[in-house]
TORTI-459401 format. One record per residue (C-alpha): residue number from 1; x, y, z. Coordinates in pm, 1 decimal, decimal comma, padded with zeros to 6 digits. Layout:
<r><num>NUM</num><u>X</u><v>Y</v><w>Z</w></r>
...
//
This chain:
<r><num>1</num><u>00025,8</u><v>-00015,3</v><w>-00009,2</w></r>
<r><num>2</num><u>00177,1</u><v>00341,8</v><w>-00103,2</w></r>
<r><num>3</num><u>00190,1</u><v>00643,2</v><w>00122,7</w></r>
<r><num>4</num><u>-00058,0</u><v>00871,7</v><w>00029,9</w></r>
<r><num>5</num><u>00070,5</u><v>01216,4</v><w>-00027,6</w></r>
<r><num>6</num><u>-00000,5</u><v>01585,8</v><w>00116,4</w></r>
<r><num>7</num><u>-00096,9</u><v>01657,5</v><w>-00215,0</w></r>
<r><num>8</num><u>-00400,8</u><v>01400,8</v><w>-00184,6</w></r>
<r><num>9</num><u>-00472,1</u><v>01568,7</v><w>00147,9</w></r>
<r><num>10</num><u>-00432,3</u><v>01905,7</v><w>-00011,2</w></r>
<r><num>11</num><u>-00649,7</u><v>01776,6</v><w>-00289,6</w></r>
<r><num>12</num><u>-00953,9</u><v>01616,6</v><w>-00047,4</w></r>
<r><num>13</num><u>-00880,0</u><v>02009,5</v><w>00096,2</w></r>
<r><num>14</num><u>-00954,9</u><v>02215,2</v><w>-00167,9</w></r>
<r><num>15</num><u>-01295,6</u><v>01981,4</v><w>-00295,3</w></r>
<r><num>16</num><u>-01439,8</u><v>02098,5</v><w>-00001,5</w></r>
<r><num>17</num><u>-01337,0</u><v>02419,3</v><w>00012,4</w></r>
<r><num>18</num><u>-01435,1</u><v>02500,1</v><w>-00293,1</w></r>
<r><num>19</num><u>-01670,4</u><v>02207,5</v><w>-00483,4</w></r>
<r><num>20</num><u>-01778,6</u><v>02393,9</v><w>-00851,8</w></r>
<r><num>21</num><u>-01719,8</u><v>02273,1</v><w>-01143,4</w></r>
<r><num>22</num><u>-01312,8</u><v>02378,9</v><w>-01190,2</w></r>
<r><num>23</num><u>-01230,2</u><v>02258,1</v><w>-00826,5</w></r>
<r><num>24</num><u>-01390,1</u><v>01898,3</v><w>-00870,7</w></r>
<r><num>25</num><u>-01229,7</u><v>01851,7</v><w>-01194,3</w></r>
<r><num>26</num><u>-00897,1</u><v>01959,5</v><w>-01120,9</w></r>
<r><num>27</num><u>-00925,1</u><v>01725,4</v><w>-00842,3</w></r>
<r><num>28</num><u>-00939,2</u><v>01427,2</v><w>-01038,3</w></r>
<r><num>29</num><u>-00709,1</u><v>01536,0</v><w>-01278,9</w></r>
<r><num>30</num><u>-00493,1</u><v>01554,7</v><w>-00862,8</w></r>
<r><num>31</num><u>-00620,9</u><v>01153,6</v><w>-00770,4</w></r>
<r><num>32</num><u>-00528,1</u><v>01128,0</v><w>-01149,0</w></r>
<r><num>33</num><u>-00106,0</u><v>01257,1</v><w>-01126,4</w></r>
<r><num>34</num><u>-00089,1</u><v>01106,4</v><w>-00787,3</w></r>
<r><num>35</num><u>-00134,1</u><v>00745,5</v><w>-00873,8</w></r>
<r><num>36</num><u>00099,1</u><v>00746,3</v><w>-01212,4</w></r>
<r><num>37</num><u>00347,8</u><v>00914,3</v><w>-00933,0</w></r>
<r><num>38</num><u>00232,8</u><v>00575,0</v><w>-00737,2</w></r>
<r><num>39</num><u>00236,3</u><v>00381,7</v><w>-01092,8</w></r>
<r><num>40</num><u>00609,2</u><v>00526,2</v><w>-01168,7</w></r>
<r><num>41</num><u>00744,8</u><v>00466,2</v><w>-00822,5</w></r>
<r><num>42</num><u>00686,0</u><v>00092,2</v><w>-00803,5</w></r>
<r><num>43</num><u>00750,4</u><v>-00024,7</v><w>-01118,1</w></r>
<r><num>44</num><u>01022,3</u><v>00181,3</v><w>-01210,3</w></r>
<r><num>45</num><u>01204,4</u><v>00374,0</v><w>-00943,9</w></r>
<r><num>46</num><u>01543,1</u><v>00503,6</v><w>-01134,9</w></r>
<r><num>47</num><u>01314,0</u><v>00669,2</v><w>-01397,2</w></r>
<r><num>48</num><u>01318,2</u><v>00954,1</v><w>-01262,3</w></r>
<r><num>49</num><u>00914,6</u><v>00988,3</v><w>-01288,9</w></r>
<r><num>50</num><u>00832,8</u><v>01043,2</v><w>-00959,9</w></r>
<r><num>51</num><u>01023,4</u><v>01393,8</v><w>-01007,9</w></r>
<r><num>52</num><u>00834,5</u><v>01492,2</v><w>-01281,3</w></r>
<r><num>53</num><u>00528,9</u><v>01412,8</v><w>-01094,7</w></r>
<r><num>54</num><u>00597,4</u><v>01618,6</v><w>-00834,6</w></r>
<r><num>55</num><u>00667,6</u><v>01886,3</v><w>-01070,9</w></r>
<r><num>56</num><u>00310,3</u><v>01879,5</v><w>-01219,2</w></r>
<r><num>57</num><u>00150,9</u><v>01864,3</v><w>-00856,9</w></r>
<r><num>58</num><u>00302,4</u><v>02182,0</v><w>-00780,7</w></r>
<r><num>59</num><u>00242,3</u><v>02330,0</v><w>-01165,7</w></r>
<r><num>60</num><u>-00148,2</u><v>02192,5</v><w>-01048,9</w></r>
<r><num>61</num><u>-00098,3</u><v>02374,5</v><w>-00647,7</w></r>
<r><num>62</num><u>-00073,0</u><v>02707,2</v><w>-00895,2</w></r>
<r><num>63</num><u>-00365,8</u><v>02665,5</v><w>-01077,7</w></r>
<r><num>64</num><u>-00571,3</u><v>02581,9</v><w>-00831,0</w></r>
<r><num>65</num><u>-00442,0</u><v>02885,7</v><w>-00664,8</w></r>
<r><num>66</num><u>-00509,7</u><v>03131,8</v><w>-00899,7</w></r>
<r><num>67</num><u>-00860,3</u><v>02959,9</v><w>-00991,2</w></r>
<r><num>68</num><u>-00994,3</u><v>02909,4</v><w>-00622,7</w></r>
<r><num>69</num><u>-00791,6</u><v>03289,0</v><w>-00541,8</w></r>
<r><num>70</num><u>-00873,2</u><v>03475,3</v><w>-00830,2</w></r>
//
């Protein structure tokens, strides 16, 4: 069982905080990205995929901040 990262909980928080269509869509994207991160980490830990996934998660966080706070 993979550990749940902080972004997983952040995505849940964003959904509860502002559950409009855009946020819901981004949360679904979040879960997908999180899953891909787990998949990459456990299939080939030396591929560097988890680092790329972390970068994508940070970008999504910034997009959510822009969307929810103007």
